[in-house]
C-alpha positions, -999 to +999 in steps of 0.1 A: -244-362+096-245-363+058-276-361+037-290-392+019-275-399-015-296-409-044-288-432-073-305-454-098-302-492-096-315-521-116-339-543-097-361-571-110-358-558-146-366-522-139-347-491-127-354-478-092-342-447-076-329-453-041-320-429-014-294-443+011-275-432+041-251-448+066-232-481+068-239-514+084-268-539+081-294-529+055-327-514+067-350-514+036-379-489+038-409-494+015-430-462+012-468-459+007-485-442-022-485-417-036-452-410-018-415-414-025-383-421-006-387-386+008-414-398+032-385-416+050-361-387+051-361-384+089-358-422+095-329-425+070-307-402+092-319-418+125-312-453+112-278-443+098-269-428+132-279-461+148-255-481+126-277-491+096-273-487+059-308-472+055-322-475+020-355-461+007-365-467-029-390-447-049-415-476-055-422-484-091-443-458-108-432-430-085-405-404-082-375-412-104-382-450-106-394-467-138-432-469-143-439-501-162-469-498-185-483-533-179-506-533-149-495-568-140-460-555-131-476-540-100-487-572-083-475-579-048-454-607-062-436-582-085-433-555-058-417-581-035-393-590-063-384-554-067-374-552-030-354-584-033-337-569-064-327-539-043-309-562-019-292-579-049-281-546-063-266-537-029-249-570-025-268-576+008-277-611+019-301-600+046-320-569+056-346-555+080-376-545+059-400-518+071-431-504+054-459-480+059-492-476+041-492-497+009-454-503+015-464-522+047-483-547+027-452-552+005-430-556+036-455-582+051-456-602+018-418-600+015-415-615+050-439-643+040-426-651+005-388-646+011-383-655+047-346-662+045-338-626+034-350-607+064-334-602+098-356-608+128 
């Protein structure tokens, strides 16, 4: 199987680096801190093999993603918006969202605030 490919996308007014692999329904993976997409490297391949388009961004402030200076750009509301922006950039109407560590809190809030975007 191929390796994840990285690219920069625009999301919620900032630039995020994403690593992606596979085709099919989107599985969006939100990492914890101070980690990057790389913490999902094993899951990207497994999800791709299972028929998903697995996508793991470097969360804002980490890796190759923008690091907004204003502290209020890191609220849960903004971080959820960043994840929604990833879906917009991919042209995806729905996705599965998964998180670990701080990324789990982002995934939980995304599920609460934007219920129509996430697959059960």
